[in-house]
C-alpha positions as CSV (number, residue, x, y, z in Angstrom):
1,K,0.0,0.0,0.0
2,S,1.4,3.4,-1.0
3,D,1.7,5.9,1.8
4,R,3.9,8.5,0.1
5,V,4.6,10.2,-3.3
6,L,8.1,9.8,-4.8
7,L,9.4,12.1,-7.4
8,K,12.5,11.1,-9.2
9,I,14.0,14.2,-10.8
10,L,16.6,14.0,-13.5
11,N,18.6,16.9,-15.0
12,A,17.0,19.5,-12.7
13,P,19.0,19.2,-9.5
14,W,18.9,22.9,-9.0
15,M,15.2,22.6,-8.2
16,I,16.0,20.9,-4.8
17,E,15.9,24.2,-3.0
18,W,12.6,25.1,-4.5
19,F,11.1,21.7,-3.5
20,E,12.5,22.0,0.0
21,K,11.0,25.5,0.5
22,N,7.6,24.8,-1.0
23,Y,6.9,21.3,0.2
24,E,7.4,19.2,3.3
25,A,9.6,16.9,1.2
26,K,12.3,14.5,2.3
27,I,15.2,15.2,0.0
28,V,17.4,12.3,-1.1
29,T,20.3,13.0,-3.4
30,I,22.3,10.4,-5.3
31,L,25.7,10.8,-6.9
32,R,27.8,8.6,-9.1
33,H,31.4,8.8,-10.1
34,P,31.8,11.5,-12.8
35,A,33.5,9.1,-15.2
36,A,30.7,6.6,-15.0
37,Q,28.1,9.2,-15.5
38,A,29.9,11.0,-18.3
39,L,30.5,7.8,-20.2
40,S,26.9,6.8,-19.8
41,V,25.7,10.1,-21.2
42,L,28.2,9.9,-24.1
43,R,27.3,6.3,-24.9
44,Q,23.6,7.2,-25.1
45,G,24.2,10.3,-27.2
46,W,22.3,12.5,-24.9
47,D,22.8,16.2,-24.7
48,F,24.1,18.1,-21.7
49,P,22.1,20.3,-19.3
50,V,25.3,22.3,-18.7
51,K,24.7,24.1,-22.0
52,A,21.4,25.5,-20.7
53,Y,22.8,26.4,-17.3
54,I,25.8,28.3,-18.8
55,E,23.4,30.4,-21.0
56,R,22.1,31.7,-17.6
57,A,25.5,32.1,-16.0
58,S,24.3,35.0,-13.9
59,E,22.3,32.4,-11.9
60,L,25.5,30.5,-11.1
61,E,27.5,33.5,-9.9
62,H,26.4,33.0,-6.2
63,F,27.9,29.4,-6.3
64,F,30.9,29.6,-8.6
65,S,33.8,32.1,-9.0
66,P,34.2,34.0,-12.3
67,R,37.1,31.7,-13.2
68,Q,35.1,28.6,-12.5
69,I,32.2,29.9,-14.7
70,D,34.7,30.7,-17.5
71,L,36.1,27.1,-17.4
72,I,32.6,25.6,-17.5
73,R,31.7,28.0,-20.4
74,S,34.8,27.1,-22.3
75,A,34.2,23.4,-21.9
76,A,30.5,23.7,-22.7
77,N,31.2,25.7,-25.9
78,G,34.0,23.4,-27.0
79,N,34.1,20.3,-29.1
80,D,35.7,17.9,-26.6
81,K,32.7,15.7,-25.6
82,W,34.6,14.3,-22.6
83,K,35.3,17.8,-21.2
84,I,31.7,18.8,-21.8
85,A,30.5,15.7,-19.9
86,I,32.8,16.4,-16.9
87,A,31.7,20.0,-16.9
88,D,28.1,18.8,-17.0
89,W,28.8,16.6,-14.0
90,I,30.3,19.5,-12.1
91,I,27.2,21.7,-12.7
92,T,24.5,19.1,-12.1
93,S,26.2,17.5,-9.1
94,H,26.9,20.8,-7.3
95,P,23.5,21.1,-5.6
96,L,23.5,17.4,-4.8
97,R,26.8,17.7,-3.1
98,N,26.3,21.1,-1.4
99,F,22.6,21.7,-0.7
100,G,22.7,22.4,3.0
101,A,19.2,21.9,4.3
102,E,18.9,19.9,7.5
103,G,17.8,16.3,6.9
104,V,19.1,15.9,3.4
105,I,20.0,12.2,2.8
106,R,23.0,11.9,0.6
107,I,23.7,8.6,-1.2
108,K,26.5,7.5,-3.4
109,Y,25.8,4.9,-6.0
110,E,29.0,3.1,-5.1
111,D,27.9,2.7,-1.5
112,I,24.7,1.0,-2.7
113,V,26.7,-1.5,-4.8
114,Y,29.5,-2.1,-2.2
115,D,27.1,-3.1,0.6
116,P,23.4,-3.1,-0.2
117,E,22.5,-4.5,3.2
118,I,24.1,-1.5,5.0
119,F,22.6,0.9,2.6
120,V,19.1,-0.5,3.0
121,E,19.4,-0.6,6.8
122,N,21.0,2.8,7.3
123,K,19.3,4.9,4.6
124,L,16.0,3.2,3.6
125,V,15.0,1.7,6.9
126,K,16.4,4.1,9.5
127,E,16.1,7.4,7.6
128,L,13.2,6.9,5.3
129,Q,11.2,4.4,7.5
130,L,10.8,1.9,4.7
131,N,10.5,-1.6,6.2
132,D,10.4,-4.3,3.6
133,R,14.1,-5.1,3.7
134,D,13.9,-8.3,1.6
135,A,12.0,-6.6,-1.2
136,M,14.4,-3.6,-1.3
137,L,17.5,-5.9,-1.3
138,N,15.9,-8.0,-4.1
139,S,15.2,-4.8,-6.1
140,I,18.8,-3.6,-5.7
141,G,20.1,-6.9,-6.9
142,N,18.2,-6.7,-10.2
143,P,18.9,-4.5,-13.2
144,S,16.6,-1.5,-13.2
145,G,14.3,-0.6,-16.0
146,S,16.8,1.9,-17.3
147,S,19.4,-0.9,-17.6
148,I,17.9,-1.8,-20.9
149,M,20.1,1.0,-22.2
150,S,23.2,-0.6,-20.6
151,E,25.7,-2.7,-22.4
152,D,25.4,-6.5,-21.8
153,H,28.5,-6.7,-19.7
154,I,27.0,-4.2,-17.2
155,K,23.7,-6.1,-17.0
156,T,25.7,-9.3,-16.3
157,A,27.8,-7.5,-13.7
158,I,24.6,-6.3,-11.9
159,Q,23.1,-9.8,-11.9
160,K,26.4,-11.4,-10.7
161,R,27.2,-8.6,-8.3
162,S,30.6,-8.0,-9.9
163,I,31.3,-5.1,-7.7
164,E,34.6,-4.1,-9.2
165,K,33.1,-3.9,-12.7
166,L,30.2,-1.9,-11.6
167,I,32.3,0.6,-9.6
168,W,35.5,0.8,-11.6
169,G,34.4,-0.5,-15.1
170,W,34.8,3.0,-16.4
171,G,38.6,2.7,-16.1
172,A,38.8,0.6,-19.3
173,F,37.4,3.5,-21.3
174,V,39.3,6.5,-19.7
175,D,42.9,6.9,-20.8
176,R,45.5,8.7,-18.6
177,E,45.1,12.0,-20.4
178,M,41.4,12.0,-19.9
179,A,41.8,11.1,-16.2
180,I,44.4,13.9,-15.7
181,N,42.2,16.5,-17.3
182,A,39.1,15.4,-15.4
183,Q,41.0,15.4,-12.1
184,K,42.3,18.9,-12.7
185,T,38.7,20.0,-13.2
186,L,37.5,18.3,-10.0
187,D,40.4,19.9,-8.1
188,F,39.6,23.3,-9.6
189,F,36.0,23.0,-8.2
190,E,37.2,21.5,-4.9
191,V,35.3,18.3,-5.5
192,T,36.4,15.8,-2.8
193,E,33.7,13.1,-3.1
194,Y,35.5,11.5,-6.1
195,S,38.8,11.3,-7.8
196,F,40.4,9.8,-10.9
197,G,43.3,8.3,-9.0
198,V,46.0,10.2,-10.9
């Protein structure tokens, strides 16, 4: 029996503050490593919200320095899809990483994969008061509906719980130069949640 409404909001993370101000909503944010997210977007051929955000750069001035906005604008207007994808992650992850309202539940995809039992107990049961542990664990163990867009090796990794492939599989598609450039961007924006290990 449903006792709540769940809104899954994609590509509009900057609306978090609006929802928090206007509704008695429990905010749950989820992040994934920028490489994994960037490669997924590139593989699907999707466009990047960063282009829309940078057209309204004045709205970002409260959150980023002029030099940071210039770097994002340069990447967004360039031809290097990898740089655009990393810049997109920076912009779209910022409110997920920094929204400061009390009670925000922050989740990393990698934590769900590493230890679903702890994730279910600490986040879903304790913080969201969801009680059907078995159903939730079973759901986590199965590819989601969106996995139809995933490559076969990812679907297999989900089913077999091949944690290393799910977490670090992006490493096979990111060369050293890509990793170094992406890490410089993360450092420039003082991102501490993730790194490229270079």
